[in-house]
N, C-alpha and C positions, 0 to 999 in steps of 0.2 A: 629642589626636586620637582619633577612633574607629579601630577596627581596619582598616576599609576605607580610611580616609584615610591611615593610615601605610603600608598596602599600596601605594597609588598613589604616595606620596612615595618609597618605596623603589625603585620602578621608573622614577622621573622623571629620573634622571641619575647622575652619578658620586658615589660615596659614600666616606667615609673614617673611620678609627678614630684619633682624637687620642691621642697619648701622655699618660700621667698625669704631671704635674709633681710633683717632690719637692724639698724644701729640703735644706740641708746636713746636717740631722739625719735625713733620710729620711722626713719627714712630708709629707703632701699640701700642696703650695704652691698654694693656691686663687687667689691674685692673678695669678701668672704663667700658670696654667692658663686663667683667664678671658681674659687678653690673647691667648693663642694661639687659643682658641675664637673670639673676636671676629674675629681676623684670618682664620681659615679660613672663617668664615661669610660673609665678603665675596666669596668665590668661589662659583661655581655648583655647590654640593653640597647637594642637598635634605635629606640626613640625615647626621648625625654620630653615631658610636657611642661613648658615654662608658663608660670602664672595660671596654673590649673586650680582645681578645687583644693588640693593639699597645699598648693602655693598661695592660698588665701585670695583667689581671684575676686571674691565677693567683697574684700576689704581694700582693693586697689582702686585708685583713680584710673580712668581709661588712659590718661596721659602717661602713667607710669609703665604701662605694659610694653611699649616698644623698647624702652631702655632695658627691661628685664629680658626680653627676647634677644636683644643685641648682645647682652652680657653672656647669655646662655650659648649663643652661636659662637662667640669668641672663645669659649672655654671647652666646647663639646667635641672638638676634633671632627671625626667622621660620624659621630652620633647625630641623627636628625633631631630637630627641635620643632615641636608642634606647640602653638600658642593657644592659651585659653581665650574664649570669646563669649560674649553673652549680653544680657539685659534686653531692652526693647530693640526693635528692628533697626532703627536709625543709629542707635549707639553701637549695636553689634556690627553693623556695616562699617562704621567708623573704626572700630577696634580691629576688625578683620583686615581692612586696608592698611592700617598703620602697622600691624604685625607683619603683613606681607612685605611692606617696604623695609621693615627692620631685619628681614632675612628669614622669617619663619618658613619652615618647609611644609606646614599645614596648619589647619585650624581645628580646634575642638570647640564645638558650639554647645555651651552649657545652657540649661533652661533659662528662658526669658524671665523677666522680673515680675514677681508678686502674684499676678492674676492667672486663673485658669483661662484657657482659650479653646475654641472649637478646632476641629481638625483642619478646616479650610484656612483658618488663621495661621495655624502652625505651618501648613504647607507654604503659604506666601512668605512667612517669616524665614523659614529655612531656605527657600528658593532665592530670596533677595540676598541673603548672605552668600550663598554659593555663587550667585551671578556677579557679586561685587569683587571677587578675587579670581586669580588664575591658579592658585594652589589648591591642594586637596582639602576637603572638609569632612570631619567626622561629627555625627550628631550624638548627643548624650541623652539617652532616653531615661528620664526619671522625674519624680515629683510632678510639677504642673506642666511638663512638656513630654508627654508620652504619645508617640506617633503610632497610629494604627498601621497594620500591615499594608492596607490599601494606600494610605497617605505616603508611606515610605516608598512603595513601588512607584507612585506617581513622581516623587522627587527623584528617584533613580532614573526614571525615563527622561526627565527634563534637565537634570543637573549632572553632566558627565563627571564633574569634579567632586561629587559626593561619593566618598570612597570607604567610609567607615561607619560603624554602628556600635556605640558603647552603651551597655545596659546597666542601670542602677535600680531597676524596679524589683528584681528578684522574682519576677513572674515567669517561671520556667515555661509555662504553656505558651505565653506570648512570644518569648524569644525563640522557642522551637518553631513556632509558626513563621517567624521572620526568617530564620535560617533555611527552613524548608522552602519558603517562597522565593527568597532572593538568591539563594545558593552562593556562588563565588562572585556575585556582583559586588559584594561588600566584604571588608574585613571586619571581624567581630571581636569585640573587646569587653571582657567582664569588668564592671565598674562598681561593684558593691563595696561599701566600706570594709577595710581589711579583706581584700578580695580573695586571699588564700582560703578563707573559711568557706567560700562558695565555689572554689575553683573546680573541684571534681564534678559538681553538678553542672556547671557551665560547660565543661569539656564534653560532657555527655550530650549536650544539645548543639554542639558545633562551634563553640567558642574556644579557639586554640590558645588564646593568650588573655592577659589581664594586666591591669596597672597595679603594681605593688607599692603601697605607701611605705612599708617598712624597709624597702630597698634604700630609702633615704639614709638609714643609719645602720642596718645590718644587711648589706648587699650580699655577703657570702651566704647567709641564711636564706634570703629570698631566692637566690640563684639555685641553691641546693634543693629547695622545695619545688621550684619550677621544673628542675631536671627530673626529680622523682615523679612528679605528676605526669610529665610527658613520656617518661620511661615506663609508666605503669607500675611503679614501685609503691603500691598502696600502703604497705607496712611502714615505709619510711615517711610517707606523707602523714600517716596517723601519729607516728612518734613525734614529728615536728609540731603538729597541731597540739598534741597534749603538752609537750615540753615548753612551747613558746606561745603559739597563737591563741590558745584558749585562755591562759593567764593574761596575755596582752589584751584580749577582748574584755576580760573582767575589769582591767584597769581603764580601758577606753570607755567602758559603759558607766563609769562612776558619775560623770557629768556630761551635759550636752556640750558639744564642740571639742571633746577630747579626741575625736577621730583625727583632728588636725593638730591640736595642742600636744598630744602625746608623741606624735611624729616629730614635731619641732623640738620637743625636749630630748628625744633620742639623738637628733642631729647635734644639739649642744653637748650631749654626753660624749659624742664622738670627737669633740674638740673644735667644732666649727662655731663661729660667732654668729649664730643664726638670729639671735635676739628673741624678744617676746612675740607672742601672737598679738595681732591688732584687735582692738575692740570691734565687734561685740564678743569675741572669744576671750577666754581667760586661760592662764597657764596652769599646769599641774602644781600642786602644793609641793613643798620641800620633801615631805614624807613620800608622796607619790612618785616624785622624781627619783628618790632613793630606791623605791620598789622597781622602777624601770631600769635603773642602773644595774641592780643585781640580776635582773632578767636578761639583760643583753651582754653581761660580762663574758659568758662562754663564747659569744659570737664576735667579740671585739678583736679585730686583727689589723 
């Protein structure tokens, strides 16, 4: 896809980040991963993100990412695939180029590694990555990589293939300033953990879509909530929040890292051999997995 085409696709509907499947030895399980991607691609999600945050990007070696992207592309049919990218500038450039060669339709640039950085440093970091590839790039604004509106505007002026802005800060004032300043220059994507909890607020400031982690294992539920949100059916949104998302939030909040581990447990409960999460994360306990199983039973189809 051209950068403009992936920009349009990113804004065309609900999005998701598939978990990365591992075998009993902790290596990438391409066969199970392809089956999962094929299943997810049968639902109305125009873009899937391979090796993203829910896909344990932070636990992958850079050399593993092209194989994950290729497997996703092989199984996704017409669904576009955007690859995770990150770490320091030189590593990020290497990952971006290898993902492009593997067939990625775009790049999601996650925060750089460890340290805080000044705006000028962030500007040069993002620009280098954008200039290293011909495909579209989306920046992920969160943690130690929060772009100011002025920095983002400069990047948009210099990087035609910067097409998306994903926010994980929860700073509604900042993101409203971004949408008011940049207008339709970018596609905007909500990126808070369990994004459905924040979807109504983000819709109000110009974010028409978000990445749904639970789409990994209850895609029917994720699609129904998104349809209710975009259709203005607030009563249905509130019902689904009460019945599923708030209990899920309580489970997710029991331990650090469960924002990913609970999703992977859900995928296993749907019958996929997704394997365990890699260290430094840890899996749900047997009791917690039982709670999740009961939670998703009404939505298993």
